[in-house]
C-alpha positions as CSV (number, residue, x, y, z in Angstrom):
1,X,261.7,131.4,247.3
2,X,262.7,135.0,247.5
3,X,260.4,138.0,247.3
4,X,261.9,139.0,244.0
5,X,261.3,135.6,242.5
6,X,257.7,135.6,243.8
7,X,257.1,139.0,242.2
8,X,258.7,137.9,238.9
9,X,256.6,134.8,238.9
10,X,253.5,136.9,239.7
11,X,254.2,139.2,236.8
12,X,254.6,136.3,234.4
13,X,251.4,134.7,235.6
14,X,249.5,138.0,235.4
15,X,250.9,138.7,231.9
16,X,249.8,135.2,230.8
17,X,246.3,135.7,232.1
18,X,246.3,139.1,230.4
19,X,247.4,137.7,227.1
20,X,244.7,135.0,227.2
21,X,242.2,137.8,226.9
22,X,240.3,137.0,230.1
23,X,240.2,140.7,231.2
24,X,237.0,141.7,232.9
25,X,236.1,144.8,234.8
26,X,238.3,144.7,237.9
27,X,235.4,145.1,240.3
28,X,233.5,142.0,239.0
29,X,236.6,139.8,239.1
30,X,237.6,141.1,242.6
31,X,234.1,140.4,243.8
32,X,234.2,136.9,242.3
33,X,237.6,136.3,243.9
34,X,236.4,137.6,247.3
35,X,233.4,135.3,247.1
36,X,235.6,132.3,246.5
37,X,238.0,133.3,249.3
38,X,235.2,133.7,251.9
39,X,234.3,130.1,251.4
40,X,237.8,129.0,252.3
41,X,238.6,131.0,255.4
42,X,237.7,134.2,257.2
43,X,240.5,136.4,258.5
44,X,240.8,136.8,262.2
45,X,238.6,133.8,263.0
46,X,239.9,130.9,265.0
47,X,238.4,127.6,263.9
48,X,238.9,124.2,265.3
49,X,241.5,122.1,263.5
50,X,240.7,120.2,260.4
51,X,242.8,119.0,257.5
52,X,244.3,122.5,257.3
53,X,245.7,124.4,254.4
54,X,246.8,122.0,251.6
55,X,243.2,121.2,250.8
56,X,242.4,125.0,250.8
57,X,245.3,125.6,248.4
58,X,244.0,122.9,246.1
59,X,240.6,124.6,246.3
60,X,242.1,127.9,245.3
61,X,243.9,126.4,242.4
62,X,240.8,124.5,241.1
63,X,238.6,127.6,241.6
64,X,240.9,129.9,239.8
65,X,241.6,127.6,236.9
66,X,237.8,127.0,236.6
67,X,237.2,130.8,236.6
68,X,239.8,131.3,233.8
69,X,238.2,128.6,231.7
70,X,234.8,130.1,232.3
71,X,235.8,133.6,231.3
72,X,237.7,132.4,228.3
73,X,234.8,130.3,227.0
74,X,232.4,133.1,227.5
75,X,233.7,135.2,224.7
76,X,235.8,137.7,226.7
77,X,238.9,137.4,224.6
78,X,240.6,140.7,223.9
79,X,243.6,141.7,222.0
80,X,247.0,141.8,223.6
81,X,248.0,145.1,225.1
82,X,244.6,146.4,226.3
83,X,243.6,147.1,229.9
84,X,244.0,149.9,232.3
85,X,246.6,150.3,235.0
86,X,244.0,149.3,237.5
87,X,243.3,146.0,235.7
88,X,247.1,145.3,235.5
89,X,247.4,145.9,239.3
90,X,244.6,143.5,240.0
91,X,246.2,140.8,237.9
92,X,249.6,141.4,239.3
93,X,248.2,140.8,242.8
94,X,246.3,137.9,241.4
95,X,249.5,136.3,240.0
96,X,251.5,137.0,243.2
97,X,248.8,135.2,245.1
98,X,249.2,132.2,242.9
99,X,253.0,132.3,243.3
100,X,252.7,132.2,247.1
101,X,250.2,129.4,246.9
102,X,252.7,127.5,244.7
103,X,255.4,128.2,247.3
104,X,253.3,126.7,250.1
105,X,252.4,123.7,247.9
106,X,256.1,123.1,247.2
107,X,256.9,123.2,250.9
108,X,254.0,120.8,251.6
109,X,255.2,118.4,248.9
110,X,258.7,118.4,250.4
111,X,257.3,117.8,253.9
112,X,255.1,115.0,252.6
113,X,258.0,113.4,250.8
114,X,260.1,113.6,254.0
115,X,257.3,111.9,256.0
116,X,257.0,109.2,253.4
117,X,260.7,108.5,253.4
118,X,260.8,108.3,257.2
119,X,257.8,106.1,257.3
120,X,259.2,103.7,254.7
121,X,262.5,103.5,256.7
122,X,260.9,102.7,260.0
123,X,258.2,100.4,258.6
124,X,261.0,98.0,257.6
125,X,262.1,97.9,261.2
126,X,258.9,97.1,263.0
127,X,258.2,95.3,266.2
128,X,260.2,92.1,267.0
129,X,258.7,89.4,269.1
130,X,260.0,89.3,272.7
131,X,259.6,85.5,272.7
132,X,262.0,83.5,270.5
133,X,260.2,81.3,267.9
134,X,259.9,77.7,268.7
135,X,258.8,74.7,266.6
136,X,256.8,72.5,269.0
137,X,254.2,73.3,271.6
138,X,251.0,72.2,269.8
139,X,250.0,69.8,272.7
140,X,249.0,70.5,276.3
141,X,251.5,67.8,277.4
142,X,254.3,70.0,276.1
143,X,253.8,72.5,279.0
144,X,254.3,72.5,282.7
145,X,251.3,74.2,284.2
146,X,251.7,76.4,287.3
147,X,249.2,78.3,289.4
148,X,246.2,80.2,288.3
149,X,246.9,83.8,287.5
150,X,243.7,85.1,286.1
151,X,240.0,84.4,285.4
152,X,237.4,86.0,283.2
153,X,233.9,85.4,282.2
154,X,234.8,82.7,279.7
155,X,238.3,81.5,280.5
156,X,240.9,80.8,283.1
157,X,244.6,81.7,282.8
158,X,247.6,79.7,284.2
159,X,251.3,80.3,284.2
160,X,253.2,77.8,282.2
161,X,256.7,76.8,281.2
162,X,258.1,74.6,278.5
163,X,261.6,73.2,277.8
164,X,261.6,74.6,274.3
165,X,260.6,78.1,275.4
166,X,263.6,80.1,276.9
167,X,263.2,81.6,280.3
168,X,262.2,85.2,280.2
169,X,263.9,88.1,281.7
170,X,263.1,88.9,285.2
171,X,260.3,91.5,285.0
172,X,260.0,91.9,288.7
173,X,260.2,95.6,289.4
174,X,260.2,97.8,292.5
175,X,258.2,100.9,292.2
176,X,257.4,103.8,294.4
177,X,253.8,104.3,295.3
178,X,252.6,107.9,295.0
179,X,249.4,109.4,296.3
180,X,247.6,112.0,294.3
181,X,249.1,115.1,295.8
182,X,252.6,113.8,296.8
183,X,255.8,115.0,295.3
184,X,257.7,112.4,293.2
185,X,260.8,113.1,295.3
186,X,259.1,111.7,298.4
187,X,260.4,108.2,299.3
188,X,257.7,105.6,299.9
189,X,257.6,101.9,300.5
190,X,258.5,100.0,297.4
191,X,255.7,98.1,295.5
192,X,256.7,94.8,293.8
193,X,255.0,92.6,291.3
194,X,255.7,88.9,290.8
195,X,258.3,87.7,288.5
196,X,257.6,85.6,285.3
197,X,261.1,84.3,285.2
198,X,260.3,80.7,286.2
199,X,257.1,80.6,284.1
200,X,257.6,82.8,281.0
201,X,254.4,81.7,279.3
202,X,250.7,81.8,280.1
203,X,248.1,79.3,279.0
204,X,244.5,80.5,278.6
205,X,241.9,77.7,278.8
206,X,238.6,78.7,277.2
207,X,235.4,77.4,278.8
208,X,233.5,75.4,276.2
209,X,229.8,75.3,277.1
210,X,228.0,75.0,273.8
211,X,230.5,74.8,270.9
212,X,230.8,71.0,270.8
213,X,233.9,68.9,271.2
214,X,235.3,68.7,267.6
215,X,238.3,70.8,266.8
216,X,236.7,72.4,263.8
217,X,233.6,73.4,265.8
218,X,235.7,74.8,268.7
219,X,238.0,76.8,266.4
220,X,235.1,78.3,264.5
221,X,233.1,79.2,267.6
222,X,236.1,80.8,269.3
223,X,237.7,82.3,266.2
224,X,237.8,85.8,267.6
225,X,240.3,84.6,270.2
226,X,242.6,83.8,267.3
227,X,242.7,87.4,265.9
228,X,246.1,88.1,267.7
229,X,247.5,84.7,266.8
230,X,250.9,84.5,265.0
231,X,251.0,82.8,261.6
232,X,252.5,79.6,263.2
233,X,250.1,79.5,266.1
234,X,247.9,76.8,264.5
235,X,249.3,73.5,263.2
236,X,248.5,73.0,259.5
237,X,248.4,69.3,259.0
238,X,246.4,69.2,255.7
239,X,247.4,72.3,254.0
240,X,246.2,75.8,255.0
241,X,243.8,75.8,258.0
242,X,240.9,78.1,257.2
243,X,238.4,79.2,259.9
244,X,234.9,80.3,259.0
245,X,234.3,82.1,262.3
246,X,230.9,83.4,263.3
247,X,228.2,83.5,260.7
248,X,230.5,81.9,258.2
249,X,232.8,84.9,258.0
250,X,236.6,84.6,258.1
251,X,238.2,86.5,261.0
252,X,241.1,88.8,260.4
253,X,244.5,88.3,261.9
254,X,246.3,91.3,263.4
255,X,250.0,91.7,262.7
256,X,252.5,91.9,265.6
257,X,252.7,95.1,267.6
258,X,254.3,95.9,271.0
259,X,251.0,97.0,272.5
260,X,248.9,94.1,271.3
261,X,249.0,90.6,272.8
262,X,250.5,87.9,270.6
263,X,249.2,84.3,270.7
264,X,252.1,81.9,269.9
265,X,250.2,78.6,270.0
266,X,246.5,77.7,269.7
267,X,245.3,74.1,269.9
268,X,242.4,72.0,271.2
269,X,242.7,69.4,273.9
270,X,240.8,67.5,276.5
271,X,239.9,69.7,279.5
272,X,242.2,68.8,282.4
273,X,241.6,69.2,286.1
274,X,243.9,72.2,286.8
275,X,244.6,73.8,290.2
276,X,241.6,75.5,291.8
277,X,239.3,74.4,289.0
278,X,236.6,72.9,291.2
279,X,236.6,76.0,293.4
280,X,237.0,78.7,290.7
281,X,234.9,77.5,287.8
282,X,233.1,74.2,288.6
283,X,230.2,74.8,286.2
284,X,232.6,75.1,283.2
285,X,234.1,71.6,283.8
286,X,232.8,68.5,281.9
287,X,230.8,65.9,283.6
288,X,233.7,63.5,283.8
289,X,235.5,66.0,286.2
290,X,232.4,67.5,287.9
291,X,229.1,65.6,287.7
292,X,227.3,69.0,287.9
293,X,229.5,70.6,285.3
294,X,228.1,71.9,282.0
295,X,231.2,72.0,279.9
296,X,232.3,69.9,276.9
297,X,235.2,67.5,277.1
298,X,237.5,69.4,274.7
299,X,238.2,73.1,274.5
300,X,240.6,75.7,273.1
301,X,244.0,76.5,274.7
302,X,246.0,79.7,273.9
303,X,249.7,80.1,274.7
304,X,251.1,83.6,275.1
305,X,253.7,85.5,277.1
306,X,253.2,85.8,280.9
307,X,252.8,89.3,282.2
308,X,253.3,90.3,285.9
309,X,249.9,92.0,286.3
310,X,247.0,93.8,284.7
311,X,246.7,97.5,284.4
312,X,243.8,97.4,287.0
313,X,246.1,95.5,289.5
314,X,248.9,98.0,288.9
315,X,246.7,101.1,289.4
316,X,245.3,99.7,292.7
317,X,248.7,100.1,294.3
318,X,250.5,102.7,292.1
319,X,249.9,106.2,290.7
320,X,252.3,106.6,287.8
321,X,254.3,109.8,287.3
322,X,253.0,112.3,284.7
323,X,255.5,111.2,282.1
324,X,254.9,107.5,282.7
325,X,251.1,108.1,282.7
326,X,251.4,110.0,279.4
327,X,253.3,107.2,277.8
328,X,250.8,104.6,279.1
329,X,247.9,106.5,277.6
330,X,250.0,106.8,274.4
331,X,250.6,103.1,274.2
332,X,246.9,102.3,274.4
333,X,246.3,104.7,271.5
334,X,249.1,103.2,269.5
335,X,247.6,99.7,270.0
336,X,244.1,100.9,269.1
337,X,245.4,102.7,266.0
338,X,247.2,99.5,264.9
339,X,243.9,97.6,265.2
340,X,241.9,100.2,263.4
341,X,244.3,100.4,260.5
342,X,243.7,96.6,260.0
343,X,239.9,97.0,260.3
344,X,239.6,95.5,263.8
345,X,237.6,96.9,266.8
346,X,238.3,95.5,270.2
347,X,235.0,96.5,271.7
348,X,235.9,95.5,275.3
349,X,238.6,97.8,276.4
350,X,239.0,98.1,280.2
351,X,241.8,98.1,282.7
352,X,241.6,94.4,283.4
353,X,241.8,93.5,279.7
354,X,245.2,95.3,279.5
355,X,248.3,93.5,280.6
356,X,251.4,95.2,282.0
357,X,255.1,94.7,282.4
358,X,258.1,97.0,283.0
359,X,261.0,97.9,280.8
360,X,264.6,98.2,282.1
361,X,263.9,101.7,283.4
362,X,260.8,100.8,285.3
363,X,258.3,102.3,282.8
364,X,255.1,100.3,282.4
365,X,254.6,98.6,279.0
366,X,250.9,98.0,278.2
367,X,249.5,95.2,276.1
368,X,245.9,95.0,274.9
369,X,244.5,91.5,275.4
370,X,241.2,89.4,275.3
371,X,239.8,89.7,271.8
372,X,236.7,87.6,272.5
373,X,234.3,90.5,271.8
374,X,236.2,92.0,268.9
375,X,234.8,92.8,265.5
376,X,237.2,91.4,263.0
377,X,235.2,90.0,260.1
378,X,236.5,90.2,256.6
379,X,234.2,92.3,254.4
380,X,232.7,94.2,257.3
381,X,235.6,96.4,258.4
382,X,234.7,98.7,261.3
383,X,231.0,99.1,260.4
384,X,228.6,96.5,261.7
385,X,225.1,96.2,260.1
386,X,222.6,96.8,263.0
387,X,219.2,95.5,261.7
388,X,218.1,93.7,264.8
389,X,218.5,94.1,268.6
390,X,220.0,90.6,268.6
391,X,223.1,91.9,266.9
392,X,226.0,91.9,269.4
393,X,227.3,95.4,270.1
394,X,230.3,94.5,272.1
395,X,231.4,93.9,275.7
396,X,231.7,96.3,278.6
397,X,228.6,98.5,278.5
398,X,230.0,101.1,280.8
399,X,232.8,102.0,278.4
400,X,230.7,101.7,275.2
401,X,231.1,104.8,273.0
402,X,227.9,107.0,272.7
403,X,227.4,106.2,269.0
404,X,227.4,102.5,269.9
405,X,225.3,102.7,273.1
406,X,222.6,104.9,271.5
407,X,222.3,103.1,268.1
408,X,218.8,102.0,267.2
409,X,218.4,99.0,265.0
410,X,216.7,99.3,261.6
411,X,217.0,98.7,257.9
412,X,220.3,100.0,256.5
413,X,221.6,101.0,260.0
414,X,225.3,100.5,260.7
415,X,227.3,101.0,263.9
416,X,230.6,102.7,263.1
417,X,233.4,101.4,265.5
418,X,236.2,103.4,263.9
419,X,236.5,105.7,267.0
420,X,234.7,103.7,269.6
421,X,237.9,102.1,271.1
422,X,239.6,105.5,271.2
423,X,236.7,106.8,273.3
424,X,237.2,104.0,275.8
425,X,240.9,104.9,276.0
426,X,239.9,108.4,277.0
427,X,237.8,107.1,279.9
428,X,240.6,104.8,281.0
429,X,242.9,107.9,281.0
430,X,241.2,108.9,284.3
431,X,242.2,105.6,285.9
432,X,245.8,106.0,284.7
433,X,246.1,109.4,286.4
434,X,244.7,108.3,289.7
435,X,241.1,109.3,289.4
436,X,237.9,107.1,289.4
437,X,236.6,106.3,286.0
438,X,233.6,108.7,285.6
439,X,231.6,106.0,283.8
440,X,231.8,103.4,286.6
441,X,229.7,102.9,289.7
442,X,226.0,103.4,290.2
443,X,226.4,107.1,290.5
444,X,228.7,107.5,287.5
445,X,228.0,109.0,284.1
446,X,226.3,107.0,281.4
447,X,227.8,107.0,277.9
448,X,224.3,107.1,276.4
449,X,223.3,110.4,278.1
450,X,226.3,112.3,279.6
451,X,227.1,115.9,278.7
452,X,230.7,116.8,278.0
453,X,230.5,119.5,280.7
454,X,229.8,116.9,283.3
455,X,233.2,115.2,282.8
456,X,235.5,115.8,285.8
457,X,238.9,117.6,285.4
458,X,242.1,115.7,285.6
459,X,244.5,116.6,288.4
460,X,246.7,119.7,288.3
461,X,249.8,117.7,287.9
462,X,248.6,116.2,284.6
463,X,250.2,117.8,281.5
464,X,248.0,120.1,279.5
465,X,248.3,118.0,276.3
466,X,246.9,115.0,278.2
467,X,244.0,117.2,279.4
468,X,243.4,118.1,275.8
469,X,243.6,114.5,274.5
470,X,241.2,113.1,277.1
471,X,238.8,115.9,276.5
472,X,238.9,115.3,272.7
473,X,238.5,111.5,273.0
474,X,235.4,111.8,275.1
475,X,233.5,114.0,272.7
476,X,230.1,112.6,272.2
477,X,230.0,113.3,268.5
478,X,232.4,110.9,266.7
479,X,232.7,113.4,263.8
480,X,234.3,115.9,266.3
481,X,236.4,113.2,268.0
482,X,240.0,112.7,266.7
483,X,241.1,109.3,265.5
484,X,243.4,107.2,267.7
485,X,246.3,108.1,265.3
486,X,245.7,111.9,265.6
487,X,245.3,111.6,269.4
488,X,248.6,109.6,269.6
489,X,250.3,112.3,267.5
490,X,249.2,114.9,270.0
491,X,250.8,113.0,272.8
492,X,254.0,112.4,270.8
493,X,254.3,116.1,270.1
494,X,253.6,117.0,273.7
495,X,256.2,114.5,275.0
496,X,259.0,115.0,272.5
497,X,258.2,117.8,270.1
498,X,257.8,120.8,272.4
499,X,260.6,122.7,270.7
500,X,259.1,122.1,267.2
501,X,255.8,123.3,268.5
502,X,257.1,126.5,270.2
503,X,257.1,128.5,267.0
504,X,255.1,126.2,264.7
505,X,252.5,127.5,262.3
506,X,250.2,124.5,261.5
507,X,249.9,125.9,257.9
508,X,253.7,125.6,257.4
509,X,255.2,122.2,258.1
510,X,258.8,123.0,257.1
511,X,260.1,123.3,260.6
512,X,258.2,120.2,261.6
513,X,259.8,118.2,258.8
514,X,263.2,119.4,260.0
515,X,262.4,118.2,263.5
516,X,261.2,114.9,262.2
517,X,264.5,114.4,260.4
518,X,266.5,115.1,263.5
519,X,264.2,113.0,265.6
520,X,264.5,110.0,263.3
521,X,268.2,110.3,263.2
522,X,268.3,110.1,267.0
523,X,266.1,107.1,267.1
524,X,268.2,105.3,264.5
525,X,271.3,106.0,266.5
526,X,269.7,104.3,269.5
527,X,269.4,101.2,267.4
528,X,266.7,98.5,267.3
529,X,266.8,96.0,270.1
530,X,264.2,93.4,271.1
531,X,264.5,94.6,274.7
532,X,264.1,98.3,273.8
533,X,262.6,100.8,276.2
534,X,259.0,101.8,276.1
535,X,260.1,105.3,275.0
536,X,262.1,103.9,272.1
537,X,259.3,101.7,271.0
538,X,256.8,104.6,271.0
539,X,259.1,106.8,269.0
540,X,259.7,104.1,266.4
541,X,255.9,103.4,266.1
542,X,255.3,107.2,265.7
543,X,257.9,107.4,262.9
544,X,256.6,104.3,261.2
545,X,253.0,105.7,261.1
546,X,253.9,109.2,259.9
547,X,251.3,111.0,257.7
548,X,251.5,114.7,257.0
549,X,247.8,115.4,257.2
550,X,247.4,113.6,260.5
551,X,250.4,115.3,261.9
552,X,249.1,118.6,260.8
553,X,245.8,118.0,262.5
554,X,247.6,117.0,265.8
555,X,249.6,120.2,265.7
556,X,246.5,122.2,265.0
557,X,244.7,120.7,268.0
558,X,247.7,121.6,270.2
559,X,247.8,125.2,268.8
560,X,244.0,125.5,269.2
561,X,244.3,124.1,272.7
562,X,246.9,126.6,273.8
563,X,244.6,129.5,272.6
564,X,241.6,128.2,274.5
């Protein structure tokens, strides 16, 4: 919109206001206008990012239209043609201001429409399963069980293969171990992780201590483990199988996502004597296998993809580069955002509940697993009524967000988990970048009582936008903490949007919309493949989750971070 057009539009608006007879002494109107403006923003003052200017423009419009109606209804009509030059000048400026506001609103509408079109395009091309679908596999006898590859507090995991499941790609990868202060160009001894080529699947056997041995009782008691199950994971012999879950509430099912584990089969079967069972978990075995065992005869088995290692195992031998570390942190935020959008809180995020494999370029791909502690009840969403101390808050107490750890039970009290998992990701960020988690060990910080100034700084080689994200995620007050989506957008812009940010004004998203169009075109040209790189997956997820206001907030955080 040209300056001439703005002035013409301002004159028209000013004339229309004048003809409506709402003239008032210029001083009183200017004072009223200044009072409204001061409530919106103060010149020269830097504030922390919020949902920036569109809401302010709407406030301007509603305030001004309300003022006009108030003046008109108060009997201030005058005949056309009155008014001093001073009054005309005031209303000319008044109209020009409205014209500029309209200009910004038009730009915001175009940017929002661009975001919606890009989002609609990439939503249709979402994540494809890395495992080809198969029709059988609802019995334990269908699988060849290998060695034990994992054990938790309520289950053991074994590698597995099946004739109907194709062999996976060789995910063995040689990496270079880097110490904290070493140059990435230094050559070190390669670090390798085991291949899952011979056993592409993993079978998780739950330990059934008190759920009974009937299939219905087992499935209902362990329903949280089925949250990441695919629609065909359970066999439906007599119509649709409905699980009541804990306290009679139906658990939600999360849709497929590259950073969330997928359960391909779930079934109950008699507990077998698997390798190392008597040594690793004798108490969980039934009496027919171990006379001193406490377990029931039947339990739940979950079939999923086999991953080479956990994030914890990987970080024990490797320190990722700054780029790979940024993308690892971003993947966790993408996974958490996907869960939050579907009303699911994991509540037990930690490095040994995150699986890891490598793409063709050697970049770690992270997958959130182990949903046994999750909050996924229909009707509750992300807010849990906390009227008693017997209400379960979640798993890992060390990485429990402050608002969860400090909650006191009482009538009408609710624990809001909408930003709790994002807080845990911020703490895991220290581990990803080669530093001890500040909330672990006897001498570590406690989430209940720490002060933000006590948080250690990340290393000098860590990008500034990662410093910013970790600092924001670990804010004690959840109202000042960004959502996982906004934090993910900050990392996206830091990794791939530096040129767009160089001269970006968060109030004006026109240049950002242009960058989004170019970025989406590049991603489309790369195509959609099942074996896509981690970088390509992240860029697709970013474009499929576009929202103008969330993107504006992320850009504002980055702008604010550069200034402080």
